[in-house]
N, CA, C and O atoms as a GROMACS GRO file, in nm:
protein
  328
    1MET      N    1  -0.313  11.749  11.839
    1MET     CA    2  -0.453  11.742  11.872
    1MET      C    3  -0.477  11.830  11.995
    1MET      O    4  -0.396  11.829  12.089
    2SER      N    5  -0.585  11.904  11.994
    2SER     CA    6  -0.613  11.993  12.106
    2SER      C    7  -0.665  11.914  12.226
    2SER      O    8  -0.696  11.796  12.215
    3GLY      N    9  -0.673  11.983  12.340
    3GLY     CA   10  -0.720  11.918  12.463
    3GLY      C   11  -0.863  11.870  12.452
    3GLY      O   12  -0.900  11.767  12.508
    4THR      N   13  -0.945  11.946  12.380
    4THR     CA   14  -1.086  11.909  12.365
    4THR      C   15  -1.098  11.783  12.280
    4THR      O   16  -1.177  11.695  12.313
    5GLY      N   17  -1.022  11.774  12.173
    5GLY     CA   18  -1.025  11.657  12.086
    5GLY      C   19  -0.980  11.532  12.160
    5GLY      O   20  -1.037  11.425  12.142
    6ARG      N   21  -0.877  11.546  12.244
    6ARG     CA   22  -0.828  11.433  12.322
    6ARG      C   23  -0.936  11.384  12.419
    6ARG      O   24  -0.958  11.264  12.435
    7ARG      N   25  -1.003  11.479  12.482
    7ARG     CA   26  -1.108  11.442  12.577
    7ARG      C   27  -1.223  11.372  12.506
    7ARG      O   28  -1.277  11.273  12.556
    8GLN      N   29  -1.259  11.422  12.389
    8GLN     CA   30  -1.367  11.358  12.314
    8GLN      C   31  -1.329  11.217  12.273
    8GLN      O   32  -1.411  11.126  12.281
    9ASP      N   33  -1.205  11.198  12.230
    9ASP     CA   34  -1.160  11.063  12.194
    9ASP      C   35  -1.162  10.970  12.315
    9ASP      O   36  -1.200  10.853  12.304
   10GLU      N   37  -1.121  11.022  12.428
   10GLU     CA   38  -1.121  10.940  12.550
   10GLU      C   39  -1.263  10.900  12.589
   10GLU      O   40  -1.287  10.786  12.629
   11VAL      N   41  -1.356  10.992  12.577
   11VAL     CA   42  -1.496  10.962  12.610
   11VAL      C   43  -1.551  10.859  12.512
   11VAL      O   44  -1.622  10.768  12.553
   12ARG      N   45  -1.519  10.873  12.385
   12ARG     CA   46  -1.566  10.775  12.285
   12ARG      C   47  -1.512  10.636  12.316
   12ARG      O   48  -1.585  10.537  12.306
   13ARG      N   49  -1.384  10.628  12.354
   13ARG     CA   50  -1.327  10.497  12.388
   13ARG      C   51  -1.396  10.437  12.510
   13ARG      O   52  -1.420  10.317  12.516
   14MET      N   53  -1.428  10.523  12.607
   14MET     CA   54  -1.495  10.473  12.728
   14MET      C   55  -1.635  10.421  12.694
   14MET      O   56  -1.679  10.319  12.747
   15LEU      N   57  -1.705  10.492  12.606
   15LEU     CA   58  -1.841  10.452  12.571
   15LEU      C   59  -1.843  10.328  12.482
   15LEU      O   60  -1.937  10.249  12.489
   16GLU      N   61  -1.741  10.309  12.400
   16GLU     CA   62  -1.735  10.193  12.313
   16GLU      C   63  -1.686  10.068  12.386
   16GLU      O   64  -1.709   9.956  12.340
   17GLY      N   65  -1.621  10.086  12.497
   17GLY     CA   66  -1.564   9.974  12.570
   17GLY      C   67  -1.670   9.891  12.641
   17GLY      O   68  -1.789   9.916  12.626
   18PRO      N   69  -1.626   9.793  12.718
   18PRO     CA   70  -1.721   9.708  12.789
   18PRO      C   71  -1.793   9.788  12.898
   18PRO      O   72  -1.731   9.866  12.971
   19HIS      N   73  -1.921   9.767  12.908
   19HIS     CA   74  -2.001   9.840  13.006
   19HIS      C   75  -2.004   9.762  13.137
   19HIS      O   76  -2.010   9.639  13.136
   20PRO      N   77  -1.999   9.832  13.250
   20PRO     CA   78  -2.003   9.761  13.378
   20PRO      C   79  -2.142   9.703  13.402
   20PRO      O   80  -2.242   9.758  13.354
   21PRO      N   81  -2.149   9.593  13.474
   21PRO     CA   82  -2.280   9.532  13.501
   21PRO      C   83  -2.364   9.621  13.593
   21PRO      O   84  -2.312   9.684  13.685
   22VAL      N   85  -2.493   9.623  13.566
   22VAL     CA   86  -2.587   9.703  13.644
   22VAL      C   87  -2.668   9.608  13.731
   22VAL      O   88  -2.713   9.504  13.683
   23PRO      N   89  -2.687   9.641  13.858
   23PRO     CA   90  -2.768   9.554  13.944
   23PRO      C   91  -2.908   9.532  13.887
   23PRO      O   92  -2.965   9.621  13.823
   24ALA      N   93  -2.962   9.415  13.912
   24ALA     CA   94  -3.090   9.376  13.851
   24ALA      C   95  -3.206   9.464  13.898
   24ALA      O   96  -3.290   9.502  13.816
   25GLY      N   97  -3.212   9.499  14.025
   25GLY     CA   98  -3.327   9.573  14.076
   25GLY      C   99  -3.305   9.723  14.082
   25GLY      O  100  -3.377   9.793  14.154
   26LEU      N  101  -3.208   9.774  14.006
   26LEU     CA  102  -3.176   9.916  14.013
   26LEU      C  103  -3.292  10.003  13.966
   26LEU      O  104  -3.325  10.101  14.033
   27ALA      N  105  -3.354   9.970  13.855
   27ALA     CA  106  -3.464  10.051  13.802
   27ALA      C  107  -3.584  10.046  13.897
   27ALA      O  108  -3.648  10.149  13.921
   28ALA      N  109  -3.614   9.930  13.951
   28ALA     CA  110  -3.728   9.918  14.043
   28ALA      C  111  -3.705   9.996  14.171
   28ALA      O  112  -3.795  10.064  14.221
   29SER      N  113  -3.583   9.988  14.224
   29SER     CA  114  -3.556  10.062  14.348
   29SER      C  115  -3.553  10.213  14.323
   29SER      O  116  -3.595  10.290  14.409
   30ALA      N  117  -3.505  10.255  14.206
   30ALA     CA  118  -3.506  10.398  14.172
   30ALA      C  119  -3.650  10.448  14.157
   30ALA      O  120  -3.682  10.558  14.203
   31ALA      N  121  -3.736  10.369  14.093
   31ALA     CA  122  -3.876  10.408  14.077
   31ALA      C  123  -3.946  10.412  14.213
   31ALA      O  124  -4.028  10.501  14.238
   32GLU      N  125  -3.914  10.318  14.299
   32GLU     CA  126  -3.975  10.316  14.433
   32GLU      C  127  -3.931  10.438  14.514
   32GLU      O  128  -4.012  10.501  14.582
   33ARG      N  129  -3.804  10.472  14.505
   33ARG     CA  130  -3.754  10.589  14.578
   33ARG      C  131  -3.817  10.717  14.524
   33ARG      O  132  -3.853  10.806  14.602
   34GLY      N  133  -3.830  10.728  14.392
   34GLY     CA  134  -3.893  10.844  14.332
   34GLY      C  135  -4.039  10.857  14.375
   34GLY      O  136  -4.085  10.968  14.404
   35ALA      N  137  -4.111  10.746  14.379
   35ALA     CA  138  -4.250  10.749  14.423
   35ALA      C  139  -4.260  10.791  14.569
   35ALA      O  140  -4.350  10.866  14.607
   36ARG      N  141  -4.167  10.743  14.651
   36ARG     CA  142  -4.166  10.780  14.793
   36ARG      C  143  -4.140  10.929  14.810
   36ARG      O  144  -4.204  10.994  14.893
   37LEU      N  145  -4.046  10.984  14.732
   37LEU     CA  146  -4.019  11.129  14.738
   37LEU      C  147  -4.140  11.210  14.694
   37LEU      O  148  -4.171  11.313  14.754
   38LEU      N  149  -4.208  11.165  14.590
   38LEU     CA  150  -4.327  11.236  14.545
   38LEU      C  151  -4.437  11.233  14.650
   38LEU      O  152  -4.504  11.334  14.673
   39ARG      N  153  -4.457  11.118  14.715
   39ARG     CA  154  -4.558  11.109  14.821
   39ARG      C  155  -4.523  11.203  14.936
   39ARG      O  156  -4.611  11.269  14.991
   40ARG      N  157  -4.396  11.209  14.972
   40ARG     CA  158  -4.353  11.296  15.080
   40ARG      C  159  -4.376  11.443  15.045
   40ARG      O  160  -4.426  11.519  15.127
   41ARG      N  161  -4.340  11.482  14.923
   41ARG     CA  162  -4.362  11.620  14.881
   41ARG      C  163  -4.511  11.654  14.880
   41ARG      O  164  -4.551  11.762  14.923
   42ARG      N  165  -4.592  11.561  14.830
   42ARG     CA  166  -4.736  11.584  14.825
   42ARG      C  167  -4.794  11.599  14.966
   42ARG      O  168  -4.878  11.685  14.989
   43ALA      N  169  -4.748  11.517  15.059
   43ALA     CA  170  -4.796  11.527  15.196
   43ALA      C  171  -4.754  11.658  15.261
   43ALA      O  172  -4.833  11.721  15.331
   44LEU      N  173  -4.630  11.701  15.237
   44LEU     CA  174  -4.584  11.829  15.292
   44LEU      C  175  -4.662  11.946  15.233
   44LEU      O  176  -4.696  12.041  15.304
   45ARG      N  177  -4.690  11.939  15.104
   45ARG     CA  178  -4.768  12.046  15.040
   45ARG      C  179  -4.908  12.052  15.100
   45ARG      O  180  -4.960  12.161  15.127
   46ARG      N  181  -4.971  11.936  15.121
   46ARG     CA  182  -5.104  11.934  15.182
   46ARG      C  183  -5.100  11.987  15.324
   46ARG      O  184  -5.192  12.056  15.368
   47LEU      N  185  -4.994  11.955  15.397
   47LEU     CA  186  -4.980  12.005  15.533
   47LEU      C  187  -4.968  12.157  15.534
   47LEU      O  188  -5.030  12.223  15.618
   48TRP      N  189  -4.888  12.215  15.442
   48TRP     CA  190  -4.874  12.360  15.434
   48TRP      C  191  -5.006  12.426  15.397
   48TRP      O  192  -5.041  12.530  15.453
   49VAL      N  193  -5.081  12.366  15.304
   49VAL     CA  194  -5.210  12.423  15.266
   49VAL      C  195  -5.306  12.418  15.384
   49VAL      O  196  -5.378  12.514  15.410
   50LEU      N  197  -5.307  12.308  15.457
   50LEU     CA  198  -5.393  12.295  15.574
   50LEU      C  199  -5.355  12.398  15.681
   50LEU      O  200  -5.443  12.458  15.742
   51ALA      N  201  -5.226  12.420  15.703
   51ALA     CA  202  -5.181  12.520  15.801
   51ALA      C  203  -5.221  12.660  15.756
   51ALA      O  204  -5.261  12.742  15.838
   52LEU      N  205  -5.211  12.688  15.627
   52LEU     CA  206  -5.250  12.819  15.575
   52LEU      C  207  -5.400  12.841  15.592
   52LEU      O  208  -5.443  12.950  15.631
   53VAL      N  209  -5.480  12.740  15.561
   53VAL     CA  210  -5.625  12.752  15.578
   53VAL      C  211  -5.660  12.773  15.725
   53VAL      O  212  -5.748  12.853  15.757
   54ALA      N  213  -5.593  12.700  15.814
   54ALA     CA  214  -5.618  12.717  15.957
   54ALA      C  215  -5.581  12.857  16.004
   54ALA      O  216  -5.653  12.916  16.084
   55ALA      N  217  -5.471  12.911  15.955
   55ALA     CA  218  -5.428  13.046  15.994
   55ALA      C  219  -5.528  13.151  15.944
   55ALA      O  220  -5.562  13.243  16.017
   56VAL      N  221  -5.573  13.137  15.820
   56VAL     CA  222  -5.669  13.232  15.765
   56VAL      C  223  -5.801  13.224  15.841
   56VAL      O  224  -5.863  13.326  15.870
   57THR      N  225  -5.844  13.103  15.874
   57THR     CA  226  -5.968  13.086  15.950
   57THR      C  227  -5.955  13.147  16.089
   57THR      O  228  -6.046  13.216  16.135
   58ALA      N  229  -5.844  13.121  16.156
   58ALA     CA  230  -5.823  13.177  16.290
   58ALA      C  231  -5.819  13.329  16.284
   58ALA      O  232  -5.877  13.395  16.371
   59PHE      N  233  -5.754  13.387  16.185
   59PHE     CA  234  -5.749  13.532  16.173
   59PHE      C  235  -5.888  13.588  16.146
   59PHE      O  236  -5.924  13.692  16.202
   60THR      N  237  -5.965  13.522  16.062
   60THR     CA  238  -6.100  13.570  16.031
   60THR      C  239  -6.189  13.566  16.155
   60THR      O  240  -6.262  13.661  16.180
   61VAL      N  241  -6.183  13.458  16.231
   61VAL     CA  242  -6.263  13.449  16.353
   61VAL      C  243  -6.220  13.556  16.452
   61VAL      O  244  -6.304  13.621  16.514
   62TRP      N  245  -6.090  13.576  16.468
   62TRP     CA  246  -6.041  13.679  16.559
   62TRP      C  247  -6.089  13.818  16.515
   62TRP      O  248  -6.134  13.897  16.597
   63ALA      N  249  -6.078  13.847  16.385
   63ALA     CA  250  -6.118  13.979  16.336
   63ALA      C  251  -6.267  14.002  16.352
   63ALA      O  252  -6.310  14.114  16.380
   64LEU      N  253  -6.347  13.898  16.335
   64LEU     CA  254  -6.491  13.915  16.349
   64LEU      C  255  -6.534  13.932  16.495
   64LEU      O  256  -6.634  13.997  16.523
   65THR      N  257  -6.459  13.874  16.587
   65THR     CA  258  -6.496  13.888  16.728
   65THR      C  259  -6.439  14.015  16.790
   65THR      O  260  -6.507  14.078  16.870
   66VAL      N  261  -6.319  14.053  16.756
   66VAL     CA  262  -6.255  14.169  16.817
   66VAL      C  263  -6.292  14.297  16.744
   66VAL      O  264  -6.300  14.403  16.807
   67ARG      N  265  -6.314  14.290  16.616
   67ARG     CA  266  -6.345  14.405  16.531
   67ARG      C  267  -6.243  14.518  16.549
   67ARG      O  268  -6.277  14.624  16.601
   68PRO      N  269  -6.120  14.496  16.506
   68PRO     CA  270  -6.014  14.595  16.527
   68PRO      C  271  -6.033  14.722  16.444
   68PRO      O  272  -5.966  14.822  16.469
   69TRP      N  273  -6.122  14.722  16.347
   69TRP     CA  274  -6.143  14.840  16.264
   69TRP      C  275  -6.235  14.942  16.330
   69TRP      O  276  -6.242  15.056  16.285
   70GLU      N  277  -6.306  14.902  16.436
   70GLU     CA  278  -6.393  14.996  16.506
   70GLU      C  279  -6.314  15.072  16.612
   70GLU      O  280  -6.218  15.020  16.668
   71THR      N  281  -6.355  15.195  16.638
   71THR     CA  282  -6.288  15.273  16.743
   71THR      C  283  -6.337  15.224  16.878
   71THR      O  284  -6.456  15.197  16.895
   72PRO      N  285  -6.248  15.211  16.975
   72PRO     CA  286  -6.290  15.163  17.106
   72PRO      C  287  -6.376  15.268  17.176
   72PRO      O  288  -6.362  15.387  17.150
   73PRO      N  289  -6.465  15.226  17.265
   73PRO     CA  290  -6.548  15.322  17.336
   73PRO      C  291  -6.461  15.408  17.428
   73PRO      O  292  -6.357  15.364  17.478
   74ALA      N  293  -6.505  15.530  17.449
   74ALA     CA  294  -6.430  15.621  17.534
   74ALA      C  295  -6.435  15.572  17.678
   74ALA      O  296  -6.539  15.525  17.724
   75GLU      N  297  -6.324  15.583  17.748
   75GLU     CA  298  -6.318  15.536  17.887
   75GLU      C  299  -6.371  15.642  17.984
   75GLU      O  300  -6.408  15.609  18.096
   76THR      N  301  -6.374  15.766  17.943
   76THR     CA  302  -6.427  15.874  18.029
   76THR      C  303  -6.545  15.939  17.959
   76THR      O  304  -6.550  15.945  17.836
   77THR      N  305  -6.638  15.986  18.036
   77THR     CA  306  -6.751  16.056  17.976
   77THR      C  307  -6.720  16.204  17.971
   77THR      O  308  -6.655  16.258  18.060
   78PRO      N  309  -6.768  16.269  17.867
   78PRO     CA  310  -6.742  16.412  17.860
   78PRO      C  311  -6.818  16.486  17.971
   78PRO      O  312  -6.934  16.456  18.000
   79VAL      N  313  -6.753  16.581  18.029
   79VAL     CA  314  -6.812  16.659  18.138
   79VAL      C  315  -6.870  16.787  18.079
   79VAL      O  316  -6.801  16.859  18.007
   80GLU      N  317  -6.995  16.815  18.110
   80GLU     CA  318  -7.058  16.934  18.056
   80GLU      C  319  -7.079  17.035  18.169
   80GLU      O  320  -7.097  16.998  18.285
   81GLY      N  321  -7.078  17.157  18.134
   81GLY     CA  322  -7.106  17.261  18.231
   81GLY      C  323  -6.982  17.320  18.293
   81GLY      O  324  -6.996  17.393  18.392
   82TRP      N  325  -6.870  17.297  18.248
   82TRP     CA  326  -6.748  17.356  18.306
   82TRP      C  327  -6.725  17.490  18.249
   82TRP      O  328  -6.627  17.556  18.284
   0.00000   0.00000   0.00000
């Protein structure tokens, strides 16, 4: 018998044998933990979206007040008559 066949037979014997007892509240605690992880992910996602909106708003306000696309006024006046 090949190594794969032996492994399959061993797995079948393990699955057919007596199953170990499972704690009574395992499913409830797993569901509670999963819900907690989902709430945490949702809160972090909302926090990132809020930070992104704040950054875009701050950049927009800065750009509208500073107007970096306009050329700055000349610091010296042109001299005529030279």
